[in-house]
Z-matrix of the N, CA and C atoms (Angstrom, degrees):
N
C 1 1.461
C 2 1.415 1 110.08
N 3 1.409 2 114.79 1 120.39
C 4 1.566 3 122.06 2 179.36
C 5 1.581 4 112.05 3 -64.54
N 6 1.267 5 111.63 4 167.30
C 7 1.457 6 114.30 5 -175.34
C 8 1.536 7 116.65 6 -61.42
N 9 1.420 8 114.58 7 -31.49
C 10 1.482 9 119.03 8 -178.88
C 11 1.437 10 108.03 9 -70.59
N 12 1.298 11 125.27 10 -31.34
C 13 1.463 12 126.66 11 176.79
C 14 1.568 13 112.48 12 -77.84
N 15 1.359 14 113.80 13 -31.94
C 16 1.539 15 117.96 14 177.22
C 17 1.538 16 102.35 15 -68.25
N 18 1.240 17 124.44 16 -45.87
C 19 1.488 18 124.76 17 179.20
C 20 1.563 19 115.60 18 -60.85
N 21 1.399 20 110.04 19 -35.93
C 22 1.592 21 117.46 20 171.73
C 23 1.447 22 110.09 21 -63.79
N 24 1.330 23 120.66 22 -44.59
C 25 1.327 24 126.47 23 179.24
C 26 1.511 25 118.89 24 -55.76
N 27 1.506 26 110.26 25 -43.87
C 28 1.389 27 120.61 26 167.88
C 29 1.464 28 118.72 27 -60.11
N 30 1.361 29 114.99 28 -47.76
C 31 1.474 30 119.42 29 172.25
C 32 1.515 31 115.45 30 -53.89
N 33 1.288 32 114.57 31 -34.66
C 34 1.449 33 115.86 32 174.17
C 35 1.517 34 111.47 33 -64.46
N 36 1.210 35 118.47 34 -45.42
C 37 1.439 36 120.79 35 177.28
C 38 1.428 37 116.13 36 -68.40
N 39 1.343 38 114.58 37 -28.31
C 40 1.526 39 115.60 38 176.53
C 41 1.529 40 109.08 39 -66.50
N 42 1.382 41 113.24 40 -34.46
C 43 1.457 42 122.65 41 176.92
C 44 1.512 43 111.59 42 -60.74
N 45 1.379 44 113.47 43 -45.14
C 46 1.457 45 119.17 44 -179.23
C 47 1.559 46 107.19 45 -67.08
N 48 1.234 47 119.07 46 -31.97
C 49 1.498 48 119.52 47 -176.35
C 50 1.629 49 106.19 48 -73.12
N 51 1.268 50 114.50 49 -28.41
C 52 1.543 51 115.58 50 174.84
C 53 1.438 52 109.99 51 -70.11
N 54 1.322 53 119.38 52 -42.62
C 55 1.439 54 127.35 53 177.96
C 56 1.588 55 107.00 54 -62.49
N 57 1.239 56 114.77 55 -38.29
C 58 1.560 57 111.56 56 179.69
C 59 1.415 58 116.75 57 -69.50
N 60 1.415 59 112.84 58 -36.11
C 61 1.528 60 117.88 59 169.49
C 62 1.486 61 116.88 60 -59.88
N 63 1.459 62 111.36 61 -17.36
C 64 1.568 63 112.20 62 -177.04
C 65 1.509 64 107.06 63 -98.36
N 66 1.352 65 116.20 64 1.34
C 67 1.529 66 119.08 65 176.99
C 68 1.549 67 115.27 66 117.48
N 69 1.418 68 116.03 67 -13.94
C 70 1.394 69 119.09 68 178.80
C 71 1.503 70 113.38 69 -75.22
N 72 1.406 71 117.58 70 167.68
C 73 1.477 72 116.74 71 173.97
C 74 1.416 73 104.29 72 -147.49
N 75 1.463 74 114.27 73 163.28
C 76 1.407 75 119.95 74 -179.79
C 77 1.552 76 104.74 75 -86.14
N 78 1.385 77 118.03 76 127.24
C 79 1.452 78 121.52 77 173.13
C 80 1.347 79 113.55 78 -95.88
N 81 1.430 80 118.15 79 -18.35
C 82 1.472 81 119.12 80 178.97
C 83 1.559 82 106.91 81 -179.81
N 84 1.426 83 112.09 82 -164.95
C 85 1.355 84 114.82 83 -165.67
C 86 1.588 85 107.50 84 -149.45
N 87 1.428 86 118.72 85 167.27
C 88 1.284 87 118.70 86 -178.53
C 89 1.533 88 105.07 87 -135.32
N 90 1.324 89 118.78 88 155.66
C 91 1.433 90 120.07 89 172.39
C 92 1.656 91 105.58 90 -117.36
N 93 1.239 92 111.98 91 133.72
C 94 1.435 93 120.08 92 -171.37
C 95 1.511 94 116.88 93 -101.01
N 96 1.251 95 117.96 94 155.71
C 97 1.494 96 125.31 95 173.08
C 98 1.473 97 114.21 96 67.79
N 99 1.376 98 117.25 97 33.89
C 100 1.424 99 123.90 98 179.97
C 101 1.476 100 121.72 99 -95.16
N 102 1.316 101 115.06 100 -0.30
C 103 1.410 102 119.27 101 -167.94
C 104 1.474 103 114.68 102 -158.90
N 105 1.403 104 112.94 103 155.81
C 106 1.432 105 117.62 104 176.28
C 107 1.471 106 118.83 105 57.27
N 108 1.314 107 117.04 106 -144.90
C 109 1.423 108 119.96 107 -177.61
C 110 1.474 109 113.81 108 -72.78
N 111 1.320 110 117.81 109 -22.04
C 112 1.478 111 118.41 110 175.30
C 113 1.392 112 121.63 111 -81.07
N 114 1.412 113 116.52 112 -3.05
C 115 1.415 114 123.56 113 -179.44
C 116 1.456 115 111.63 114 -61.29
N 117 1.308 116 121.96 115 125.17
C 118 1.381 117 128.62 116 173.24
C 119 1.585 118 107.46 117 71.58
N 120 1.314 119 119.11 118 22.14
C 121 1.468 120 119.24 119 -179.31
C 122 1.406 121 115.46 120 -63.14
N 123 1.320 122 124.80 121 -27.23
C 124 1.277 123 127.23 122 -179.92
C 125 1.621 124 117.92 123 -94.84
N 126 1.464 125 110.40 124 -4.73
C 127 1.469 126 121.66 125 -172.08
C 128 1.436 127 111.30 126 144.58
N 129 1.353 128 122.71 127 154.37
C 130 1.494 129 120.35 128 171.09
C 131 1.373 130 113.31 129 -53.94
N 132 1.448 131 116.67 130 126.19
C 133 1.495 132 116.62 131 169.79
C 134 1.485 133 116.32 132 83.07
N 135 1.377 134 115.16 133 -10.90
C 136 1.441 135 114.63 134 -176.94
C 137 1.647 136 108.25 135 -77.58
N 138 1.258 137 111.22 136 127.05
C 139 1.542 138 117.47 137 -172.57
C 140 1.546 139 105.54 138 -134.27
N 141 1.266 140 120.46 139 85.83
C 142 1.526 141 120.98 140 -178.71
C 143 1.458 142 105.34 141 -80.84
N 144 1.339 143 116.07 142 161.42
C 145 1.397 144 124.84 143 -179.85
C 146 1.475 145 112.59 144 -118.36
N 147 1.375 146 117.06 145 162.47
C 148 1.494 147 121.91 146 -179.60
C 149 1.635 148 100.99 147 -141.59
N 150 1.326 149 103.05 148 158.75
C 151 1.578 150 112.80 149 176.30
C 152 1.568 151 113.83 150 -89.62
N 153 1.317 152 115.30 151 163.42
C 154 1.463 153 121.26 152 170.74
C 155 1.464 154 105.46 153 -128.31
N 156 1.273 155 115.16 154 127.85
C 157 1.474 156 120.62 155 178.49
C 158 1.520 157 111.29 156 -77.31
N 159 1.385 158 112.70 157 134.86
C 160 1.526 159 116.88 158 179.56
C 161 1.409 160 119.06 159 -52.24
N 162 1.386 161 112.14 160 -35.47
C 163 1.412 162 124.65 161 -175.65
C 164 1.653 163 109.09 162 -73.29
N 165 1.287 164 118.78 163 -14.19
C 166 1.450 165 125.83 164 176.54
C 167 1.480 166 115.10 165 -108.53
N 168 1.236 167 118.67 166 23.76
C 169 1.505 168 122.32 167 172.03
C 170 1.512 169 105.17 168 -97.82
N 171 1.198 170 123.12 169 114.87
C 172 1.455 171 129.68 170 -176.16
C 173 1.415 172 112.83 171 -112.81
N 174 1.327 173 115.04 172 140.76
C 175 1.488 174 121.92 173 175.60
C 176 1.561 175 114.53 174 -70.17
N 177 1.350 176 122.72 175 148.29
C 178 1.331 177 119.88 176 173.38
C 179 1.391 178 114.87 177 -53.02
N 180 1.288 179 113.42 178 146.96
C 181 1.575 180 126.70 179 -177.72
C 182 1.470 181 110.13 180 74.67
N 183 1.261 182 122.13 181 16.97
C 184 1.414 183 129.45 182 171.14
C 185 1.556 184 110.27 183 -60.71
N 186 1.389 185 117.58 184 149.03
C 187 1.451 186 117.20 185 171.60
C 188 1.495 187 109.01 186 -100.02
N 189 1.240 188 118.14 187 151.60
C 190 1.502 189 120.89 188 -178.78
C 191 1.584 190 106.62 189 -143.03
N 192 1.332 191 117.48 190 125.65
C 193 1.398 192 123.39 191 173.10
C 194 1.622 193 104.47 192 -83.36
N 195 1.284 194 114.30 193 115.74
C 196 1.429 195 122.80 194 -169.77
C 197 1.647 196 103.54 195 -73.18
N 198 1.122 197 127.24 196 -13.85
C 199 1.453 198 125.78 197 168.71
C 200 1.552 199 112.16 198 -54.26
N 201 1.317 200 112.06 199 -30.60
C 202 1.518 201 116.85 200 -175.06
C 203 1.588 202 109.10 201 -74.07
N 204 1.271 203 115.22 202 -19.25
C 205 1.553 204 124.11 203 177.15
C 206 1.520 205 112.48 204 -96.08
N 207 1.348 206 114.07 205 -48.44
C 208 1.464 207 113.25 206 178.78
C 209 1.538 208 107.57 207 80.54
N 210 1.318 209 118.23 208 -119.81
C 211 1.435 210 120.48 209 179.59
C 212 1.549 211 107.66 210 -84.96
N 213 1.362 212 123.91 211 121.01
C 214 1.391 213 125.50 212 -178.78
C 215 1.547 214 112.74 213 -179.76
N 216 1.319 215 110.79 214 -165.62
C 217 1.471 216 120.41 215 178.87
C 218 1.432 217 118.62 216 -162.79
N 219 1.420 218 117.48 217 -179.67
C 220 1.389 219 121.90 218 -177.34
C 221 1.650 220 104.78 219 -123.93
N 222 1.319 221 113.57 220 146.34
C 223 1.486 222 115.61 221 170.67
C 224 1.494 223 108.47 222 -137.58
N 225 1.253 224 115.96 223 148.03
C 226 1.534 225 123.60 224 -178.08
C 227 1.644 226 101.15 225 -82.39
N 228 1.192 227 118.29 226 138.06
C 229 1.513 228 123.61 227 176.93
C 230 1.523 229 114.27 228 -151.96
N 231 1.353 230 122.49 229 147.78
C 232 1.377 231 124.37 230 162.61
C 233 1.536 232 117.94 231 -67.97
N 234 1.232 233 119.74 232 131.14
C 235 1.484 234 118.75 233 -176.76
C 236 1.543 235 109.28 234 -119.64
N 237 1.312 236 119.34 235 119.87
C 238 1.472 237 127.73 236 -174.17
C 239 1.470 238 105.05 237 -94.46
N 240 1.296 239 117.20 238 140.77
C 241 1.474 240 117.85 239 165.06
C 242 1.518 241 110.78 240 -103.92
N 243 1.300 242 123.02 241 138.84
C 244 1.464 243 123.92 242 -172.17
C 245 1.584 244 103.13 243 -95.58
N 246 1.439 245 108.67 244 135.75
C 247 1.447 246 111.07 245 -172.16
C 248 1.524 247 109.79 246 -103.63
N 249 1.361 248 123.00 247 -5.48
C 250 1.351 249 122.27 248 173.97
C 251 1.564 250 109.61 249 -159.69
N 252 1.337 251 118.31 250 149.95
C 253 1.407 252 118.37 251 175.05
C 254 1.463 253 116.93 252 -49.21
N 255 1.278 254 116.99 253 139.73
C 256 1.450 255 125.59 254 -179.68
C 257 1.577 256 109.33 255 -114.32
N 258 1.324 257 116.10 256 94.63
C 259 1.459 258 116.08 257 -169.97
C 260 1.558 259 111.72 258 -117.46
N 261 1.367 260 115.61 259 14.02
C 262 1.490 261 120.95 260 -179.85
C 263 1.486 262 103.85 261 -138.22
N 264 1.334 263 113.60 262 162.16
C 265 1.501 264 118.54 263 179.01
C 266 1.562 265 114.92 264 -67.76
N 267 1.382 266 105.43 265 133.79
C 268 1.498 267 110.66 266 -169.44
C 269 1.614 268 100.33 267 -121.44
N 270 1.451 269 108.09 268 167.41
C 271 1.480 270 120.09 269 168.84
C 272 1.426 271 110.16 270 -118.04
N 273 1.423 272 117.67 271 173.10
C 274 1.359 273 124.23 272 -177.26
C 275 1.578 274 109.37 273 -59.44
N 276 1.439 275 116.84 274 -29.04
C 277 1.440 276 120.71 275 177.07
C 278 1.329 277 117.89 276 -79.41
N 279 1.372 278 120.37 277 -36.46
C 280 1.363 279 124.26 278 -177.01
C 281 1.592 280 115.49 279 -88.21
N 282 1.297 281 118.41 280 -20.58
C 283 1.432 282 123.42 281 173.40
C 284 1.507 283 110.93 282 -59.71
N 285 1.309 284 114.69 283 -26.41
C 286 1.524 285 118.70 284 -173.18
C 287 1.573 286 107.38 285 -59.24
N 288 1.291 287 112.39 286 -39.63
C 289 1.496 288 121.47 287 -170.85
C 290 1.514 289 111.50 288 -64.44
N 291 1.430 290 114.62 289 -16.54
C 292 1.447 291 116.78 290 -172.13
C 293 1.545 292 109.83 291 -104.09
N 294 1.424 293 113.52 292 4.21
C 295 1.449 294 118.33 293 -176.79
C 296 1.580 295 109.45 294 -91.24
N 297 1.244 296 114.93 295 145.15
C 298 1.561 297 119.18 296 175.21
C 299 1.512 298 112.20 297 -103.58
N 300 1.339 299 115.09 298 -36.09
C 301 1.516 300 113.58 299 -174.48
C 302 1.557 301 108.53 300 -167.94
N 303 1.357 302 115.05 301 166.30
C 304 1.439 303 121.38 302 175.14
C 305 1.581 304 106.75 303 -131.04
N 306 1.397 305 112.35 304 151.94
C 307 1.477 306 116.02 305 -179.96
C 308 1.452 307 110.10 306 -147.53
N 309 1.291 308 120.17 307 157.10
C 310 1.463 309 126.40 308 173.39
C 311 1.455 310 104.75 309 -68.45
N 312 1.395 311 118.90 310 144.68
C 313 1.445 312 119.06 311 174.79
C 314 1.513 313 114.69 312 -150.69
N 315 1.284 314 115.69 313 168.17
C 316 1.505 315 122.52 314 159.18
C 317 1.443 316 111.73 315 -112.95
N 318 1.342 317 112.08 316 141.86
C 319 1.527 318 114.96 317 163.42
C 320 1.597 319 106.19 318 -103.08
N 321 1.353 320 112.38 319 130.84
C 322 1.421 321 115.36 320 170.02
C 323 1.390 322 116.42 321 -101.45
N 324 1.359 323 118.99 322 117.19
C 325 1.537 324 125.97 323 -179.88
C 326 1.368 325 111.31 324 -96.29
N 327 1.370 326 109.32 325 149.30
C 328 1.571 327 117.48 326 177.29
C 329 1.581 328 109.51 327 -134.61
N 330 1.313 329 112.48 328 121.06
C 331 1.396 330 122.37 329 -175.68
C 332 1.509 331 107.36 330 -79.28
N 333 1.356 332 116.45 331 105.51
C 334 1.426 333 121.93 332 -176.07
C 335 1.506 334 112.41 333 -110.01
N 336 1.331 335 116.73 334 -6.68
C 337 1.589 336 122.53 335 -173.93
C 338 1.558 337 100.91 336 -137.62
N 339 1.317 338 117.61 337 164.95
C 340 1.466 339 124.35 338 178.03
C 341 1.478 340 114.72 339 -59.87
N 342 1.379 341 110.61 340 142.29
C 343 1.497 342 111.09 341 173.84
C 344 1.395 343 120.82 342 -54.76
N 345 1.332 344 113.88 343 -20.49
C 346 1.546 345 119.07 344 -174.02
C 347 1.471 346 106.72 345 -105.05
N 348 1.406 347 122.61 346 16.84
C 349 1.404 348 127.44 347 162.08
C 350 1.507 349 118.34 348 -45.93
N 351 1.287 350 121.06 349 150.04
C 352 1.536 351 121.63 350 -175.53
C 353 1.575 352 102.05 351 -77.50
N 354 1.362 353 110.93 352 168.10
C 355 1.451 354 115.69 353 173.92
C 356 1.569 355 113.83 354 -63.77
N 357 1.308 356 115.78 355 -36.54
C 358 1.576 357 115.78 356 171.19
C 359 1.509 358 113.85 357 -58.63
N 360 1.246 359 121.60 358 -40.96
C 361 1.397 360 126.64 359 -179.24
C 362 1.509 361 110.95 360 -67.44
N 363 1.281 362 111.57 361 -37.79
C 364 1.551 363 118.52 362 178.72
C 365 1.493 364 113.09 363 -72.51
N 366 1.376 365 120.09 364 -29.53
C 367 1.436 366 121.98 365 176.37
C 368 1.566 367 110.19 366 -80.15
N 369 1.334 368 116.74 367 -35.85
C 370 1.420 369 121.59 368 179.55
C 371 1.531 370 109.20 369 -68.16
N 372 1.466 371 121.33 370 -24.78
C 373 1.330 372 129.02 371 -178.16
C 374 1.577 373 111.15 372 -87.04
N 375 1.323 374 112.72 373 13.11
C 376 1.482 375 114.37 374 -177.21
C 377 1.456 376 117.49 375 67.63
N 378 1.367 377 117.38 376 27.21
C 379 1.428 378 125.98 377 -179.98
C 380 1.601 379 108.40 378 43.46
N 381 1.288 380 112.30 379 49.34
C 382 1.513 381 123.31 380 169.24
C 383 1.636 382 107.13 381 60.31
N 384 1.154 383 125.85 382 14.31
C 385 1.537 384 122.04 383 -176.79
C 386 1.527 385 105.54 384 -74.45
N 387 1.397 386 118.77 385 127.20
C 388 1.364 387 123.09 386 163.43
C 389 1.593 388 114.21 387 -100.72
N 390 1.347 389 119.25 388 -34.72
C 391 1.424 390 120.30 389 169.09
C 392 1.638 391 105.38 390 173.03
N 393 1.290 392 116.06 391 -164.20
C 394 1.459 393 125.77 392 -178.11
C 395 1.478 394 115.45 393 -139.76
N 396 1.334 395 117.01 394 154.86
C 397 1.398 396 126.06 395 175.06
C 398 1.631 397 103.74 396 -121.34
N 399 1.414 398 105.32 397 127.17
C 400 1.512 399 112.16 398 -172.88
C 401 1.541 400 113.82 399 -117.15
N 402 1.354 401 115.15 400 126.25
C 403 1.524 402 115.59 401 173.49
C 404 1.567 403 112.31 402 -78.39
N 405 1.454 404 105.37 403 -161.28
C 406 1.441 405 112.70 404 -178.54
C 407 1.452 406 110.66 405 -69.61
N 408 1.447 407 115.94 406 142.32
C 409 1.456 408 126.37 407 176.52
C 410 1.521 409 112.06 408 -77.95
N 411 1.278 410 114.21 409 141.01
C 412 1.533 411 116.03 410 174.03
C 413 1.558 412 107.78 411 -135.92
N 414 1.198 413 116.73 412 155.53
C 415 1.448 414 124.43 413 -175.76
C 416 1.495 415 103.62 414 -60.96
N 417 1.381 416 113.12 415 154.69
C 418 1.435 417 119.44 416 179.54
C 419 1.514 418 104.30 417 -77.65
N 420 1.276 419 123.30 418 128.01
C 421 1.484 420 126.95 419 -179.49
C 422 1.620 421 110.29 420 -62.69
N 423 1.276 422 117.38 421 139.72
C 424 1.511 423 121.18 422 -178.20
C 425 1.507 424 107.44 423 -55.43
N 426 1.346 425 119.66 424 -43.05
C 427 1.514 426 118.06 425 179.47
C 428 1.533 427 105.39 426 -139.33
N 429 1.284 428 113.14 427 79.57
C 430 1.656 429 117.33 428 -174.67
C 431 1.576 430 106.29 429 -68.65
N 432 1.331 431 108.64 430 136.00
C 433 1.515 432 118.60 431 172.73
C 434 1.544 433 107.44 432 -107.64
N 435 1.329 434 112.89 433 63.55
C 436 1.469 435 113.45 434 -175.99
C 437 1.563 436 110.45 435 -72.70
N 438 1.207 437 121.21 436 -6.86
C 439 1.607 438 125.07 437 172.85
C 440 1.503 439 106.76 438 -66.28
N 441 1.285 440 118.73 439 -23.54
C 442 1.417 441 123.92 440 -172.18
C 443 1.555 442 110.14 441 -90.81
N 444 1.289 443 116.96 442 -3.37
C 445 1.461 444 120.94 443 -164.98
C 446 1.565 445 104.72 444 -92.18
N 447 1.252 446 115.05 445 140.11
C 448 1.544 447 125.98 446 166.92
C 449 1.515 448 112.36 447 -115.00
N 450 1.393 449 113.88 448 128.56
C 451 1.576 450 116.32 449 -175.08
C 452 1.488 451 101.53 450 -105.01
N 453 1.395 452 112.67 451 133.66
C 454 1.484 453 115.33 452 177.32
C 455 1.453 454 108.60 453 -116.80
N 456 1.380 455 118.98 454 123.62
C 457 1.434 456 124.24 455 172.48
C 458 1.497 457 107.16 456 -90.71
N 459 1.469 458 113.29 457 136.04
C 460 1.402 459 117.48 458 178.40
C 461 1.616 460 106.42 459 -130.11
N 462 1.245 461 111.84 460 157.31
C 463 1.468 462 124.11 461 171.20
C 464 1.545 463 113.32 462 -122.09
N 465 1.473 464 119.94 463 114.04
C 466 1.423 465 116.43 464 -173.84
C 467 1.529 466 113.34 465 53.48
N 468 1.303 467 119.77 466 36.59
C 469 1.435 468 125.65 467 171.34
C 470 1.550 469 109.60 468 86.90
N 471 1.314 470 119.92 469 -4.70
C 472 1.549 471 120.48 470 -175.87
C 473 1.488 472 108.81 471 -101.10
N 474 1.393 473 118.92 472 124.79
C 475 1.389 474 123.43 473 -179.58
C 476 1.591 475 106.32 474 -54.78
N 477 1.365 476 115.14 475 138.41
C 478 1.506 477 122.68 476 172.40
C 479 1.448 478 108.72 477 -115.46
N 480 1.298 479 121.00 478 -32.56
C 481 1.559 480 121.73 479 -164.03
C 482 1.489 481 104.91 480 -158.26
N 483 1.232 482 123.52 481 131.36
C 484 1.509 483 126.53 482 162.98
C 485 1.471 484 112.28 483 -117.91
N 486 1.247 485 121.26 484 124.93
C 487 1.429 486 124.84 485 176.23
C 488 1.542 487 116.50 486 -122.43
N 489 1.372 488 113.25 487 118.44
C 490 1.485 489 114.97 488 176.22
C 491 1.525 490 114.78 489 -78.34
N 492 1.307 491 116.74 490 141.81
C 493 1.391 492 115.58 491 -171.03
C 494 1.712 493 114.15 492 -80.09
N 495 1.331 494 110.73 493 -24.30
C 496 1.477 495 115.01 494 175.35
C 497 1.434 496 117.65 495 -52.78
N 498 1.326 497 119.44 496 120.41
C 499 1.492 498 119.84 497 178.68
C 500 1.491 499 113.65 498 78.02
N 501 1.289 500 118.60 499 0.14
C 502 1.499 501 123.03 500 -166.11
C 503 1.515 502 105.78 501 -107.71
N 504 1.294 503 122.26 502 -36.28
C 505 1.450 504 116.40 503 -170.31
C 506 1.616 505 107.49 504 -143.51
N 507 1.436 506 110.95 505 156.47
C 508 1.412 507 114.10 506 -177.04
C 509 1.553 508 113.95 507 -66.48
N 510 1.286 509 120.05 508 165.79
C 511 1.379 510 127.45 509 -179.82
C 512 1.574 511 101.31 510 -65.51
N 513 1.244 512 112.67 511 129.47
C 514 1.531 513 121.11 512 -175.97
C 515 1.429 514 113.62 513 -70.44
N 516 1.269 515 118.71 514 -38.30
C 517 1.550 516 120.81 515 172.60
C 518 1.435 517 111.08 516 -62.31
N 519 1.394 518 119.92 517 -44.20
C 520 1.461 519 123.75 518 179.18
C 521 1.602 520 108.90 519 -67.62
N 522 1.205 521 119.56 520 -32.70
C 523 1.509 522 121.02 521 174.31
C 524 1.512 523 109.97 522 -62.71
N 525 1.337 524 114.96 523 -51.14
C 526 1.489 525 120.81 524 177.08
C 527 1.487 526 111.65 525 -57.88
N 528 1.222 527 122.98 526 -40.72
C 529 1.491 528 124.83 527 178.83
C 530 1.544 529 107.69 528 -67.50
N 531 1.379 530 115.89 529 -44.20
C 532 1.420 531 114.84 530 -177.77
C 533 1.581 532 111.57 531 -62.58
N 534 1.329 533 111.64 532 -39.87
C 535 1.553 534 114.27 533 179.42
C 536 1.518 535 109.66 534 -63.46
N 537 1.351 536 115.53 535 -50.34
C 538 1.514 537 121.41 536 -178.36
C 539 1.563 538 112.12 537 -54.84
N 540 1.260 539 116.00 538 -36.92
C 541 1.526 540 117.03 539 -176.54
C 542 1.525 541 107.95 540 -81.07
N 543 1.387 542 118.73 541 -35.03
C 544 1.425 543 124.25 542 178.91
C 545 1.483 544 113.71 543 -60.12
N 546 1.366 545 114.38 544 -44.27
C 547 1.374 546 124.59 545 -174.63
C 548 1.548 547 111.28 546 -66.34
N 549 1.376 548 117.50 547 -36.96
C 550 1.417 549 124.52 548 173.59
C 551 1.437 550 113.68 549 -60.91
N 552 1.329 551 119.36 550 -40.68
C 553 1.393 552 125.11 551 175.73
C 554 1.521 553 110.82 552 -60.99
N 555 1.291 554 125.10 553 -28.77
C 556 1.434 555 128.02 554 -179.49
C 557 1.502 556 108.78 555 -100.19
N 558 1.342 557 120.81 556 15.85
C 559 1.484 558 114.43 557 178.64
C 560 1.455 559 120.57 558 87.70
N 561 1.344 560 115.46 559 -1.22
C 562 1.376 561 117.13 560 -179.77
C 563 1.538 562 112.16 561 -120.41
N 564 1.324 563 121.03 562 -179.92
C 565 1.477 564 116.65 563 178.10
C 566 1.611 565 105.46 564 -160.78
N 567 1.236 566 115.05 565 162.37
C 568 1.391 567 126.48 566 178.43
C 569 1.653 568 103.91 567 -70.20
N 570 1.398 569 110.79 568 130.79
C 571 1.515 570 111.82 569 177.54
C 572 1.487 571 112.47 570 -120.13
N 573 1.330 572 115.09 571 163.17
C 574 1.566 573 119.66 572 -175.31
C 575 1.532 574 104.60 573 -61.66
N 576 1.348 575 116.98 574 130.44
C 577 1.357 576 123.75 575 179.17
C 578 1.528 577 116.81 576 97.10
N 579 1.320 578 114.47 577 -13.75
C 580 1.450 579 120.06 578 171.88
C 581 1.512 580 116.85 579 -52.81
N 582 1.383 581 124.82 580 139.39
C 583 1.246 582 129.32 581 169.87
C 584 1.514 583 113.58 582 -98.86
N 585 1.391 584 120.52 583 131.35
C 586 1.478 585 120.19 584 -175.29
C 587 1.460 586 105.68 585 -131.92
N 588 1.310 587 116.80 586 129.22
C 589 1.466 588 122.00 587 168.96
C 590 1.509 589 114.24 588 -106.99
N 591 1.311 590 114.07 589 136.65
C 592 1.604 591 116.74 590 -167.46
C 593 1.598 592 112.58 591 -115.71
N 594 1.305 593 122.63 592 24.17
C 595 1.385 594 115.80 593 165.40
C 596 1.664 595 108.72 594 139.40
N 597 1.283 596 116.26 595 151.01
C 598 1.471 597 121.12 596 -174.94
C 599 1.502 598 116.93 597 -86.51
N 600 1.327 599 115.17 598 136.10
C 601 1.474 600 123.27 599 168.55
C 602 1.508 601 106.07 600 -102.66
N 603 1.251 602 115.50 601 76.50
C 604 1.574 603 121.53 602 175.96
C 605 1.472 604 106.35 603 87.96
N 606 1.377 605 113.46 604 167.73
C 607 1.342 606 123.54 605 -174.74
C 608 1.493 607 108.55 606 -145.02
N 609 1.513 608 113.32 607 150.33
C 610 1.394 609 116.60 608 176.81
C 611 1.567 610 105.96 609 -136.40
N 612 1.322 611 116.79 610 109.04
C 613 1.450 612 117.91 611 -178.12
C 614 1.491 613 109.87 612 -84.50
N 615 1.448 614 113.99 613 150.13
C 616 1.399 615 123.05 614 -179.29
C 617 1.497 616 111.27 615 37.90
N 618 1.409 617 122.98 616 67.44
C 619 1.428 618 124.86 617 175.26
C 620 1.529 619 112.19 618 -69.41
N 621 1.418 620 107.43 619 140.20
C 622 1.513 621 111.85 620 -175.46
C 623 1.479 622 103.57 621 -92.42
N 624 1.445 623 114.12 622 172.76
C 625 1.444 624 125.29 623 179.05
C 626 1.499 625 114.54 624 -45.21
N 627 1.322 626 116.35 625 148.61
C 628 1.343 627 119.82 626 177.34
C 629 1.538 628 115.21 627 129.59
N 630 1.214 629 120.26 628 176.54
C 631 1.477 630 125.70 629 174.35
C 632 1.528 631 115.58 630 -85.98
N 633 1.273 632 116.76 631 120.50
C 634 1.498 633 122.80 632 -178.46
C 635 1.467 634 109.85 633 -107.09
N 636 1.253 635 122.41 634 129.82
C 637 1.371 636 125.90 635 -178.61
C 638 1.502 637 114.77 636 -125.99
N 639 1.307 638 121.24 637 143.02
C 640 1.491 639 121.05 638 174.80
C 641 1.583 640 105.85 639 -118.13
N 642 1.247 641 121.48 640 114.12
C 643 1.430 642 123.85 641 -178.57
C 644 1.640 643 111.41 642 -97.95
N 645 1.238 644 109.71 643 115.78
C 646 1.561 645 117.71 644 -175.09
C 647 1.538 646 115.44 645 -97.33
N 648 1.411 647 106.08 646 11.17
C 649 1.548 648 111.33 647 -178.56
C 650 1.720 649 113.37 648 93.61
N 651 1.292 650 116.04 649 172.02
C 652 1.334 651 118.01 650 -163.10
C 653 1.634 652 108.12 651 -72.49
N 654 1.350 653 117.93 652 -29.74
C 655 1.489 654 116.34 653 -176.84
C 656 1.597 655 108.92 654 -76.98
N 657 1.336 656 123.08 655 -22.58
C 658 1.478 657 119.23 656 -175.08
C 659 1.536 658 111.61 657 -115.74
N 660 1.444 659 114.48 658 -21.72
C 661 1.348 660 116.95 659 173.96
C 662 1.550 661 122.16 660 87.08
N 663 1.310 662 125.12 661 -152.07
C 664 1.413 663 126.46 662 -169.03
C 665 1.464 664 111.23 663 -134.11
N 666 1.351 665 123.97 664 144.44
C 667 1.528 666 127.04 665 175.42
C 668 1.414 667 101.64 666 -121.30
N 669 1.382 668 114.81 667 144.93
C 670 1.380 669 128.39 668 -172.46
C 671 1.495 670 115.53 669 -126.23
N 672 1.371 671 118.60 670 141.19
C 673 1.498 672 125.31 671 -177.86
C 674 1.510 673 107.47 672 -135.17
N 675 1.207 674 122.71 673 121.12
C 676 1.521 675 123.19 674 172.69
C 677 1.523 676 106.27 675 -97.09
N 678 1.342 677 120.90 676 119.86
C 679 1.413 678 124.24 677 -176.81
C 680 1.474 679 108.85 678 -109.98
N 681 1.304 680 120.07 679 132.65
C 682 1.595 681 124.25 680 164.74
C 683 1.377 682 107.87 681 -109.73
N 684 1.406 683 116.39 682 137.94
C 685 1.419 684 118.82 683 173.94
C 686 1.379 685 112.74 684 -102.94
């Protein structure tokens, strides 16, 4: 990550500190540019992070008035819950020991800046995150074959998009390790209870009214979001 992007990442955290002084708190984090067409969009291997406010972590089947978002979209993601503080350097293998659970989720994105904004502006703007919706937690499988997973996005029960994981998204444990190590370089760390999303399985811009669901298969289940326009 070049100096301009490092400065932008710090600007993002400065904004979080301002929100914390106003009574908000970080309930989790995201790692960006890990999947699909956005992968490596800022350069090979560049994986910026963003924060998720605790007040915007919603339970599955939540209702959301889309007028609160305006211009934005939803994305299916895996959401990991951190089981213990991570304060030292970790690897993809060792980070697994600090995980408590995994759940199907939606990321809710909000476009607050122009589509043509620079990478630095997008990082400083928290990578467009507004919040997340989290389904039921499951134990981390002993030997997960997430590459074999296909995620199906539905609207009112009708399939809209199916995305196969294989070749689409970075290794989730590697993404978690990348995030944990990056946060420590900026004076933060993953804490027990934090929620972390690791990359999008498809996107739906400006979703219209109705029930949206993300089906992650029988082992992980489904996340739901009711949208009112």
